C-alpha positions as CSV (number, residue, x, y, z in Angstrom):
1,X,-28.6,246.2,14.6
2,X,-27.6,244.5,11.3
3,X,-24.0,243.3,11.0
4,X,-21.5,245.4,9.2
5,X,-19.6,242.3,8.1
6,X,-20.0,241.7,4.4
7,X,-16.8,240.0,3.3
8,X,-14.3,237.5,4.7
9,X,-10.7,237.1,3.7
10,X,-9.6,233.6,4.9
11,X,-6.0,232.4,5.0
12,X,-5.6,228.8,3.7
13,X,-2.5,227.1,5.1
14,X,-2.6,226.5,8.9
15,X,-5.8,228.4,9.1
16,X,-8.2,226.3,7.1
17,X,-5.8,223.5,6.4
18,X,-3.4,221.6,8.6
19,X,-0.6,220.9,6.1
20,X,2.5,221.8,8.1
21,X,4.3,218.4,7.9
22,X,3.7,218.2,4.1
23,X,5.0,221.8,3.5
24,X,8.0,221.0,5.7
25,X,8.9,218.0,3.5
26,X,8.6,220.1,0.4
27,X,10.7,222.8,2.0
28,X,13.4,220.4,3.0
29,X,13.5,218.9,-0.5
30,X,13.9,222.3,-2.1
31,X,16.5,223.4,0.4
32,X,18.5,220.2,-0.2
33,X,18.3,220.7,-4.0
34,X,19.2,224.4,-3.6
35,X,22.1,223.9,-1.3
36,X,23.5,220.6,-2.5
37,X,22.0,219.9,-5.9
38,X,20.4,216.7,-4.5
39,X,16.7,216.1,-3.6
40,X,15.6,214.4,-0.4
41,X,18.8,214.9,1.4
42,X,18.2,214.7,5.1
43,X,18.4,218.2,6.7
44,X,16.6,217.4,9.9
45,X,19.8,217.9,11.8
46,X,20.1,221.4,10.3
47,X,16.4,222.4,10.4
48,X,14.0,220.3,12.5
49,X,10.3,220.5,12.0
50,X,9.9,222.5,15.2
51,X,12.5,225.0,14.0
52,X,10.8,225.2,10.6
53,X,7.5,226.1,12.2
54,X,9.1,228.8,14.4
55,X,10.9,230.3,11.3
56,X,7.7,230.0,9.3
57,X,6.0,232.4,11.7
58,X,8.8,234.9,11.9
59,X,7.9,238.2,10.4
60,X,11.1,239.5,8.7
61,X,10.3,243.0,10.0
62,X,10.7,241.7,13.6
63,X,13.3,239.0,13.2
64,X,15.6,241.0,15.5
65,X,13.2,240.2,18.3
66,X,14.0,236.5,18.3
67,X,15.5,235.7,21.7
68,X,16.9,232.3,20.8
69,X,20.4,233.1,19.4
70,X,20.6,229.7,17.7
71,X,17.3,230.0,16.0
72,X,18.0,233.6,15.0
73,X,21.4,232.6,13.4
74,X,19.8,229.7,11.7
75,X,17.0,231.9,10.3
76,X,19.4,234.6,9.0
77,X,21.8,232.0,7.5
78,X,19.0,230.1,5.6
79,X,17.3,233.3,4.5
80,X,20.6,234.8,3.2
81,X,21.5,231.6,1.3
82,X,18.0,231.4,-0.3
83,X,17.6,235.1,-1.2
84,X,21.1,235.3,-2.4
85,X,20.8,232.5,-4.9
86,X,17.2,231.6,-5.7
87,X,14.5,234.2,-6.0
88,X,12.0,231.5,-6.9
89,X,12.7,229.4,-3.8
90,X,9.2,229.5,-2.2
91,X,7.5,229.2,-5.6
92,X,9.5,226.0,-6.1
93,X,8.5,224.8,-2.6
94,X,4.8,225.1,-3.4
95,X,5.3,223.5,-6.8
96,X,6.9,220.5,-5.1
97,X,4.0,220.4,-2.6
98,X,1.4,220.4,-5.4
99,X,3.3,217.9,-7.6
100,X,3.9,215.5,-4.7
101,X,0.1,215.5,-4.3
102,X,0.3,214.7,-0.6
103,X,-1.9,217.4,1.0
104,X,-2.9,218.1,4.5
105,X,-6.4,217.9,6.0
106,X,-9.0,220.4,6.9
107,X,-8.5,222.1,10.3
108,X,-11.1,221.3,12.9
109,X,-14.4,222.9,12.1
110,X,-13.1,224.5,8.8
111,X,-15.8,222.8,6.7
112,X,-18.6,223.8,9.1
113,X,-17.3,227.3,9.3
114,X,-17.1,227.7,5.6
115,X,-20.6,226.3,5.1
116,X,-21.9,228.8,7.7
117,X,-19.9,231.8,6.5
118,X,-20.5,231.4,2.7
119,X,-24.2,231.5,3.4
120,X,-23.9,234.9,5.1
121,X,-20.9,236.7,3.7
122,X,-18.8,237.0,0.5
123,X,-16.3,234.3,1.5
124,X,-12.9,234.4,-0.2
125,X,-9.7,232.4,0.3
126,X,-6.7,234.6,0.1
127,X,-3.4,232.6,0.1
128,X,0.1,233.9,0.0
129,X,1.3,230.8,-1.9
130,X,3.6,232.0,-4.7
131,X,1.9,229.8,-7.3
132,X,-1.1,230.4,-9.5
133,X,-4.5,229.6,-8.1
134,X,-5.2,227.1,-10.9
135,X,-2.7,224.8,-9.2
136,X,-4.6,224.9,-5.9
137,X,-8.2,224.2,-7.1
138,X,-7.9,220.4,-7.1
139,X,-6.6,220.5,-3.6
140,X,-9.6,222.6,-2.5
141,X,-11.9,220.1,-4.2
142,X,-10.3,217.3,-2.2
143,X,-10.9,219.2,1.0
144,X,-14.5,219.8,0.0
145,X,-14.0,223.6,0.1
146,X,-14.8,224.5,-3.5
147,X,-18.6,224.8,-3.2
148,X,-18.3,226.8,0.0
149,X,-16.1,229.7,-1.1
150,X,-17.0,232.4,-3.6
151,X,-13.5,232.8,-5.0
152,X,-9.9,231.8,-4.5
153,X,-7.1,234.4,-4.7
154,X,-3.4,233.5,-4.7
155,X,-0.4,235.8,-4.5
156,X,1.1,233.7,-7.3
157,X,-1.6,235.1,-9.6
158,X,-0.1,238.6,-9.3
159,X,3.6,238.4,-9.9
160,X,6.8,236.9,-8.6
161,X,7.4,237.6,-4.9
162,X,4.0,239.2,-4.3
163,X,3.1,239.3,-0.6
164,X,-0.1,239.2,1.3
165,X,0.1,243.0,1.4
166,X,0.0,243.0,-2.5
167,X,-2.8,240.4,-2.4
168,X,-5.0,242.2,0.0
169,X,-4.6,245.4,-2.0
170,X,-5.7,243.5,-5.2
171,X,-8.6,241.7,-3.6
172,X,-9.9,244.9,-1.9
173,X,-10.0,246.6,-5.3
174,X,-12.0,243.7,-6.6
175,X,-14.6,243.7,-3.8
176,X,-14.8,247.4,-3.5
177,X,-16.8,247.3,-6.8
178,X,-19.6,245.9,-4.6
179,X,-19.4,249.0,-2.4
180,X,-17.6,247.0,0.3
181,X,-15.6,249.2,2.6
182,X,-12.6,248.2,4.8
183,X,-14.8,248.1,7.9
184,X,-17.1,245.6,6.1
185,X,-14.1,243.1,5.8
186,X,-12.9,240.6,8.4
187,X,-9.5,238.9,7.8
188,X,-9.0,235.6,9.6
189,X,-5.5,234.2,9.7
190,X,-2.9,232.3,11.9
191,X,-0.2,234.7,10.7
192,X,0.7,237.8,12.7
193,X,2.2,239.3,9.5
194,X,-1.0,238.8,7.6
195,X,-2.9,240.6,10.3
196,X,-0.4,243.4,10.4
197,X,-0.9,243.9,6.6
198,X,-4.7,243.7,6.9
199,X,-4.8,246.3,9.7
200,X,-2.9,248.6,7.5
201,X,-5.9,248.7,5.2
202,X,-8.3,249.2,8.0
203,X,-9.8,245.7,7.9
204,X,-11.1,243.9,11.0
205,X,-8.7,241.1,11.9
206,X,-9.1,237.9,13.9
207,X,-6.0,235.8,14.8
208,X,-6.4,232.0,14.9
209,X,-4.1,230.2,17.4
210,X,-3.4,226.7,16.2
211,X,-1.3,223.9,17.7
212,X,1.8,225.2,15.8
213,X,1.7,228.9,16.4
214,X,1.0,229.0,20.2
215,X,4.4,230.7,20.6
216,X,3.2,233.7,18.7
217,X,-0.2,234.0,20.5
218,X,0.9,237.3,22.2
219,X,1.9,238.8,18.9
220,X,-1.4,237.6,17.3
221,X,-3.2,239.3,20.1
222,X,-1.3,242.5,19.5
223,X,-2.0,242.4,15.7
224,X,-5.7,241.4,16.0
225,X,-8.2,244.2,16.1
226,X,-10.7,241.7,17.5
227,X,-10.3,238.9,20.1
228,X,-8.1,236.0,18.9
229,X,-9.7,232.6,18.7
230,X,-8.4,229.1,19.7
231,X,-9.9,227.7,16.5
232,X,-12.5,228.2,13.8
233,X,-14.9,226.2,16.0
234,X,-15.7,229.2,18.2
235,X,-16.7,231.2,15.2
236,X,-19.2,228.8,13.6
237,X,-22.7,230.2,13.7
238,X,-21.6,233.2,15.8
239,X,-19.1,235.3,14.0
240,X,-21.2,238.4,14.5
241,X,-21.5,237.8,18.2
242,X,-17.8,237.1,18.4
243,X,-17.0,240.5,16.8
244,X,-19.6,242.4,18.9
245,X,-18.5,241.0,22.3
């Protein structure tokens, strides 16, 4: 029986690319500038890398479920300060990341997965970065991804504060011109929130558990319509089998 998969929506950060330390530094610089008017102020005592990662994966819809009171209060405090004073905070973080030019590295098997996937499916990168895709292309070229994806879509191409929900809606309208239906699409992401949005459209979803988001593995499992995977390695050359099992 031929596969029903025709199109992949692939998340970029922490799914295809390991850039958590670099994004953390850009976040700290912007937070320092935002709170104190000074770049590069050390805020490690306020927000450690480990706390940043946990906050990064918190879905605002479920923030009340955080059991760690200290982390919950930290999350609420930082979120209130940012949203109350700077609507372009995350856009500025991503601009810093791009301008610094210190990127991450491809996740294990990401290149081999893209090489395999782009030969079988319409393979799209869908990133929630709040910057235009033109700023990201040089980074993808550095990773060696450019020739292995059909198109890059970024939330920053849509409007200020666009989310993955908005992006998925936009990209689905684009691919539906090729008679692609929701059940023909597989979304692969490390983010439970991404998967929740994707399932709302009826897309198939696979959660990727990386070294940073193991603490949300149970949530990924709940949000994934298909089995979750420990890495992209287990999907190379056998995505159809993985879905059919």
